C-alpha positions in Angstrom: 0.0 0.0 0.0 1.3 3.5 -0.9 2.0 5.9 1.9 -0.2 8.9 2.0 1.4 12.1 0.5 2.8 14.1 3.4 5.1 16.6 1.6 4.5 19.5 -0.7 6.5 22.0 -2.7 5.5 25.5 -3.4 7.1 27.2 -6.4 7.6 30.8 -5.4 10.4 32.0 -7.7 8.5 34.0 -10.3 9.0 37.7 -10.8 5.4 38.6 -11.5 6.2 41.0 -14.3 2.6 41.5 -15.3 1.9 42.7 -11.8 4.9 45.0 -11.6 3.0 48.2 -11.5 0.9 47.0 -8.6 3.2 44.9 -6.4 6.5 46.8 -7.0 9.2 45.1 -4.8 6.9 42.5 -3.3 7.3 38.8 -4.3 4.2 37.6 -6.1 3.5 34.9 -3.6 3.4 37.5 -0.8 0.7 39.6 -2.4 -2.1 39.8 0.1 -5.6 38.4 -0.5 -7.7 39.6 2.4 -5.6 39.7 5.6 -2.7 37.4 4.5 -0.5 36.6 1.5 -1.4 34.0 -1.1 1.3 31.6 0.0 0.1 31.8 3.6 -3.4 30.8 2.5 -1.7 27.8 0.7 0.3 26.8 3.8 -2.9 26.8 6.0 -4.7 24.8 3.4 -2.0 22.2 3.2 -1.8 22.0 7.0 -5.6 21.5 7.2 -5.1 18.3 5.2 -2.2 17.0 7.1 0.6 18.3 4.8 3.1 19.8 7.2 6.5 19.2 5.5 6.7 22.0 2.9 9.6 23.0 0.6 9.5 26.6 -0.8 11.4 27.1 -4.0 12.8 30.6 -4.1 14.1 32.8 -6.8 13.4 36.5 -7.3 13.3 38.4 -3.9 13.5 35.0 -2.2 15.0 36.5 1.0 11.8 38.5 1.6 9.8 35.3 1.4 12.1 33.5 3.8 12.0 36.3 6.3 8.2 36.4 6.2 7.6 32.7 6.6 10.6 31.6 8.7 10.6 27.9 9.6 6.8 27.7 9.6 6.6 27.0 13.3 3.9 29.7 13.9 1.6 27.7 11.6 2.6 24.3 13.0 4.4 23.2 9.8 8.0 22.6 8.9 9.2 24.9 6.1 12.5 24.4 4.2 13.9 26.4 1.3 15.8 26.0 -1.9 17.2 29.2 -3.5 17.9 29.3 -7.2 21.1 30.9 -8.3 19.6 31.5 -11.8 16.0 31.0 -13.1 15.5 27.3 -14.0 11.7 27.2 -14.7 9.0 25.4 -12.8 10.5 22.0 -13.4 14.1 22.9 -13.2 13.5 24.4 -9.8 12.4 21.0 -8.6 15.5 19.1 -9.7 17.6 19.6 -6.5 14.8 18.0 -4.4 15.4 14.7 -6.2 17.6 13.8 -3.2 15.0 14.7 -0.7 11.7 13.4 -2.1 11.6 9.7 -2.3 7.8 9.3 -2.2 4.9 11.0 -4.1 4.6 14.7 -3.4 2.4 17.7 -4.2 3.5 20.8 -6.1 1.7 24.1 -6.1 2.4 27.3 -7.9 2.9 30.1 -5.4 0.6 32.5 -7.2 -2.6 30.5 -7.1 -5.4 31.0 -4.7 -7.2 27.8 -4.2 -9.9 26.1 -2.1 -9.2 22.5 -3.0 -10.1 19.3 -1.0 -6.5 18.1 -1.0 -7.3 14.8 0.7 -9.8 13.9 -2.1 -7.2 14.8 -4.7 -4.5 12.7 -3.0 -6.8 9.7 -2.6 -7.8 9.9 -6.2 -4.2 10.2 -7.4 -3.0 7.2 -5.3 -5.8 5.0 -6.7 -4.3 5.4 -10.2 -2.0 2.6 -11.2 1.4 3.1 -12.9 1.1 6.9 -12.9 4.0 9.3 -12.9 1.8 12.4 -12.3 -1.7 13.8 -11.8 -2.5 17.3 -12.9 -5.4 19.2 -11.4 -7.5 20.6 -14.3 -10.6 22.7 -14.6 -12.8 24.6 -17.0 -11.1 28.0 -17.5 -12.6 31.3 -18.5 -9.4 32.4 -20.2 -8.6 29.5 -22.5 -6.7 31.7 -25.0 -3.8 32.2 -22.7 -4.0 28.9 -20.8 -2.4 25.5 -21.3 -5.2 23.1 -22.2 -5.6 19.3 -22.3 -7.9 16.6 -23.5 -8.6 13.3 -21.5 -9.5 9.8 -22.5 -12.1 7.5 -20.9 -9.6 6.5 -18.1 -9.0 10.2 -17.1 -5.5 10.1 -18.6 -4.3 13.2 -20.4 -4.5 12.2 -24.1 -3.6 15.5 -25.8 -1.9 18.8 -24.7 -2.6 22.1 -26.3 0.3 24.4 -25.4 -0.3 28.2 -25.5 -0.5 30.3 -27.6 -3.2 28.5 -29.5 -3.6 29.0 -33.3 -6.7 30.9 -34.2 -9.5 28.7 -35.2 -8.2 25.6 -33.6 -10.7 23.7 -31.4 -9.1 23.2 -28.0 -11.9 23.2 -25.5 -11.4 25.0 -22.2 -10.0 22.3 -19.8 -7.0 24.1 -18.3 -4.1 23.1 -16.2 -4.5 24.5 -12.8 -0.9 24.6 -11.5 -1.5 22.0 -8.8 0.2 18.6 -9.3 1.0 15.3 -7.7 4.2 13.7 -8.8 6.0 10.3 -8.4 9.7 10.6 -7.6 10.2 9.0 -11.0 9.6 12.5 -12.5 13.1 13.6 -11.6 14.7 11.4 -14.2 12.9 13.6 -16.9 14.2 16.9 -15.5 17.7 17.9 -16.7 20.2 19.4 -14.3 21.0 23.1 -14.5 18.8 23.7 -17.5 15.7 25.9 -17.7 12.8 23.6 -17.9 9.0 24.1 -17.4 6.5 21.5 -16.2 3.9 22.3 -18.9 6.1 23.4 -21.8 8.9 20.8 -21.5 8.1 17.9 -19.2 4.4 17.2 -20.0 5.0 16.7 -23.7 7.9 14.3 -22.9 6.2 12.2 -20.3 2.9 11.9 -22.3 4.7 9.8 -24.8 6.2 7.4 -22.2 4.2 7.5 -19.0 0.6 7.6 -17.6 -0.4 11.2 -16.7 -3.9 11.6 -15.2 -6.2 14.7 -15.0 -8.2 15.4 -11.9 -11.1 17.5 -13.1 -12.7 19.7 -10.5 -14.9 22.8 -10.2 -13.3 23.8 -6.9 -12.0 27.4 -6.6 -8.5 27.7 -8.2 -7.5 31.0 -9.7 -4.0 32.5 -10.3 -3.2 36.1 -9.6 -0.9 36.5 -12.5 -2.5 39.6 -14.0 -3.9 42.8 -12.5 -7.4 41.8 -13.6 -7.2 38.3 -12.0 -5.7 39.7 -8.8 -8.6 42.1 -8.5 -11.1 39.3 -9.1 -9.5 37.0 -6.6 -9.6 39.8 -4.0 -13.2 40.4 -4.7 -14.1 36.7 -4.5 -12.4 36.5 -1.2 -14.1 39.6 0.2 -17.5 38.3 -1.0 -17.0 34.9 0.6 -16.8 32.8 -2.6 -13.6 31.2 -1.4 -13.3 28.7 1.4 -16.9 27.5 1.1 -18.5 30.6 2.4 -20.6 30.9 -0.7 -21.0 28.5 -3.7 -19.5 29.4 -7.0 -21.7 31.5 -9.3 -20.7 29.6 -12.4 -18.4 26.7 -13.5 -15.5 28.9 -14.6 -13.0 29.0 -11.8 -9.8 29.6 -13.7 
């Protein structure tokens, strides 16, 4: 029997260039939604579901994130850090953890506000046989600038539509939500010291060789990568749409 996932990685190295005029010298993951930063909401969500061993992958302004979060003791979790010397992408940043993560683990993007039943996702992932990864996916309201997928009858990812999408091509709107569960076998596909992204570089490679599953959910998952999305997430939080205070108004929770 597989051990339950107990470790998570938060990717917090991005510069947030599309938010530069708003966040200035603040790391994107420390932008506040309500009374606390996005990454703090994530830590509390992980703790709620028993994930207390958390790695934070740092890049741009990483020292500010480290100073704010510390060792995680004040939230009852254990936080460790890995600081990039140069930007290596979402997958390249994970490579150093190949020595540390010997069992399945979660990965979250540090700029995503989410209200996900993590236990339900983990249980679903661990029921799948011979998988190397499970990607959380959802209907997105901005498919034009999202990485999209198709699935087969077994919930495996059967096709990947990488952005930007050619005009007129039918792609649907099932977007990758920047939440993943990986087997340690993923590390053999990540080159050392080379800029590599999960969606752009790793997913096309492993789709040809491995089983990659898609966990389709309507739960709230939205990135704050643009000024418009940041504003909407703030409004959703203030109105009680996040954390089960009110049900979603529609199915599009991108």
